[in-house]
Residue, then its C-alpha position, 0 to 999 in steps of 0.5 A: m590322876k590323868v594318864t595320856a597314852v601315845v599308843v603305837r603299832p609295832d609294825d609301822g609305828a602308826v599312832l592310835v587315835l580315838p574320836s576324842g583324840l589320844p587315849r586318856v584315862e583316870v587312875a585312882g591316886k598318884p601311882w609312882f610312874p614305874d608302877v604301870e599296872a594300874p594305868v595299863r589296866a585303866l586303858r583296857t577297862q575304860l577304853g578297851i585298849e590292850a597295850c604295854v608301856l614302853l616309856c614314861l614321856d612325862d610325870l607331872p603332879n596330877a598327870t603321867d604320859y606314856l608311850m605304849t605299844v598295842t598288844g591286843a584289842v583296840p576299840d572299833e571307833a579307833r583309827w591308826v594315823s601315820d602322824l599327829d600334831d601333838p607334842l607327846v607324839a613328837a616326843a614319842r617319835i624322837h624316842l622311836a627314831l633312836p638307833p638300837d645301840s643308843p645310850v640309856t635306851p633299854a631294849w624293852t622301850m622299843p615296840g619290836w622287843y615283845a616279838e622277841a621276848m614273848p616267844w622266849i617266855d612261852t618256850h621256857l614256861e612250857a619247858a617248866g610245865a607251866p604254859r601261859t593261859g592268858l595275856p601277860v600283865q605289865v607290872r613295872s616298867w622304867g629305865l631299870s627294869n620291865v616286869l610282866r606277870c604271866p598267868t600259867a596253869k600252875g599259877d603266876v610267873y614273873f618275867k623280868a628284864l633288867a638294866h645291866s652294864s652288859t646291856i645298857r650304855p651310859a649317858r656320857a663318857g666318864a659316867l659313874p659305873l652302873l651299880f646293878a648286880h646281874e640278878p638272873l645270874l646271881l639268883e641262879k648261883l645263890s639258889g644253887e648253893r643255898p637252896g631255899a634261901v633265895p628265889t630259884p629262877l625257872a629260867i634265865d638268859e644271862q646275855r640279855a639279863w632276863m629271868l622267870l621267877p615263880d610267884l613267891g606270895p604276898a609281901l611281908a609288908h601286909e603280914p601282921d604276924l610278928s614271928l614272920w618278921f623275925e624269920a625274915v631277918r633271921g633267915h637273911a642274917r643266916l644267908q649273909r653269915s654263910y658268905a662271910g669271908r667269901s667276897d670273891r665268890l660273891l663278886a664272881f656271881g655278879c654282886v658289886d663291890r660296896r665294901l666299907a673301904v669303897l664307901h670311905g673313898e666315895v664320901a668326898r664325891l657323894l657330899g661334894p658338888n654333884p646333881a643331888t647336893e646342888r638341890l640342897e638348901p644352903a644351910e644343908r650344904a653348909v653342914l656337909p663338910r662336918r658330916a663327911e668327917q663324921l661319916r668317915a669316922a663312923i666307917d672306921e668305927l664300924a669296921a673295927i667292931g669286927v662283923p665281916e663284910t658279906l652279901l648285902h641285898g641293898d634294897l631290903h624292905p618289907r615290900n621286897v620280902a614275900v611270904r607263902d606257907g610260912r616261907v619267907l624270901a627276899f626278892d628283887w636282888t638288883d642292888a646286891a653287893v658285897s658290903h657290911p651286912f647291917l646296911d640292909l636294916v636302913t631300908f628294912a625299917e620303914q617310917g610308915s611301918a610300925i612293925s618293921q621298927d619294932p625293937r624285937v625285930k632288930d634284936a632278932y637280927l642281931a642275935e644271929w651275929e653274936e659270934y662276932a661281937t658282944p650285944a652292946d657292940l652289935r647294937r653300936a654297929l647297927s646304929l653306925a650302919e643305919e647312918l652309913g646305909v643312908l650314904h650307901q643309898t645316896m651312892t646307888s642313886l647317883h650312880l644310876r643317874d647316868h644309866v637312865s634317861g628322862t623321868s627315870a634319871e630325874s627320879m634318881v636325882r630326887g632319890a639321892t637328894s632325899w637320902l642326903r637330906r636324911l644325912v644333914g637334917t638333924d645337923v641343920k635343925e641343931g644349928l650346926t655349921a661346917s667346921 
């Protein structure tokens, strides 16, 4: 993949130009555009430019273009120019000219943000007895979060800034609410009440939605030991069970309300005219009314089984679970909600991961809930929840669309459309029609 960078200087906005023009590098494969570590590393190793991504300007099948800010060295032959007749530079200038309170414009997409964030990071790392020992490595950056990996005397520490309704203005009046939990506050509260069950932040800034987290270890996705997968789902179920009947407390901690009654009320909008359903094929749209009826019936049946609504991770998959020294912890709690706990299994079981789909993993999870229903009813509840989890993910993507811009907004619509296709695909293949 080819990456082009518009690299600006934070103090005056000058653009970095090489003898060949704007910096361009090659990156292996086609990383998802928010996963910026490879492009940032390629810029450093191939061209000698130290920079961080501010914004993805464009994401094409074989190329991605970024607006970046310089953070360190540049090659001797580089020069800084006040402007350049180039469409990417023009797009960058439009973004850089936005006022600070512009809608869907996270603070980390502006060059001056790092002058504010880095002192906060260093102050809290030193207070934790883990001073930084090198330049941070940018891991992810898009409209929803900016993540840096900081090398310290005690191992890597991750800094995360995230979008939240208190920090991001929506794109338009009447926008759907931002269904993002306040992850720093949530983890501080949960780790205080359930030590060892969730990651414990080293520091948080509640107002700016920032936090520092220790490196939790490699992802479960790369772990072949089935016992660790059992521990992952059992531990998650135990955490969920511990908050059964405590919805108000979870909502006060920053979770969003995604209970089954809320989901029931959203069916018509999620399957009615919206940016995602507009992208479906006519045959796919034709089955939506029938699917709406089926989903409402599934919600009612699931509620009647009796498993209590409680803490939902919302994006629980094997790459959001870490393993270190036999300890298994889920991270990335930005989608945390109060809902039916079994909805988390829709993302945990991934098509490309045979071990995540092992029936014994599901059985280990369900065994933790046997005080609430018979094994047969629990299996039926999981079957219903796996279908409704797709609806839940559709809702997440559609709500996020109004709180991000550009490539991030397009990613949300594509995501919602993909989830909807999972809902209607079987019906279309079987030739069902609306009735």
